[in-house]
C-alpha positions in Angstrom: 10.0 -2.1 21.9 12.7 -0.7 19.5 13.1 0.7 16.2 15.3 -1.5 14.1 15.2 0.2 10.9 14.1 3.7 9.4 12.8 3.1 6.1 13.4 7.0 4.6 12.4 6.8 1.1 8.8 5.5 1.9 6.3 8.2 1.4 2.6 7.9 2.8 0.3 8.2 0.3 -3.6 8.1 -0.2 -3.9 6.1 -3.2 -8.2 5.2 -4.8 -8.3 1.7 -4.5 -10.4 -0.4 -6.2 -11.3 -3.7 -5.1 -14.2 -6.8 -5.4 -15.5 -7.5 -2.1 -18.8 -9.9 -2.2 -19.4 -9.5 -5.7 -19.6 -6.1 -5.7 -16.9 -3.8 -7.3 -15.8 -0.9 -4.8 -13.5 1.6 -4.3 -11.9 3.9 -1.4 -9.3 6.3 -0.9 -7.0 4.0 1.2 -3.3 5.2 3.2 -0.5 3.1 1.4 2.9 3.3 1.4 4.6 3.8 -1.6 8.3 2.6 -1.9 9.9 3.8 -4.8 11.9 1.7 -7.9 14.8 0.2 -7.2 17.8 -0.7 -10.2 15.0 -2.8 -12.5 12.4 -3.1 -9.7 9.2 -0.9 -10.0 7.6 1.2 -7.4 5.7 -0.4 -4.7 2.6 0.4 -3.2 1.3 -1.3 0.0 -1.6 -0.3 1.5 -1.7 0.4 5.4 -5.6 0.1 5.7 -8.2 -2.5 4.9 -10.8 -1.2 2.4 -13.4 -0.9 5.4 -10.8 1.4 7.2 -9.4 -1.2 9.4 -5.4 -0.6 10.1 -2.8 -3.6 8.8 0.9 -3.8 9.1 2.7 -3.0 6.4 3.4 -6.4 4.5 5.7 -6.5 1.6 3.4 -9.4 0.4 0.2 -7.0 0.2 2.0 -5.2 -2.9 -0.6 -3.7 -5.5 0.4 -3.0 -8.8 1.2 0.8 -9.8 -0.5 2.5 -12.7 1.4 2.0 -15.5 
């Protein structure tokens, strides 16, 4: 295993995430990566665990829109 890149501008935050599971609206504190805005792009929030607490890899396809 080797480190390819260190993303120094990424912050770890805990966000209260709301998700619909099996027809029920649930909220839970979720560990997320917060990537600051660059140019015309908005900041990105990427969850690092599932709503039931299982860890997941940081994946840019999982971006959640931040609060406006």
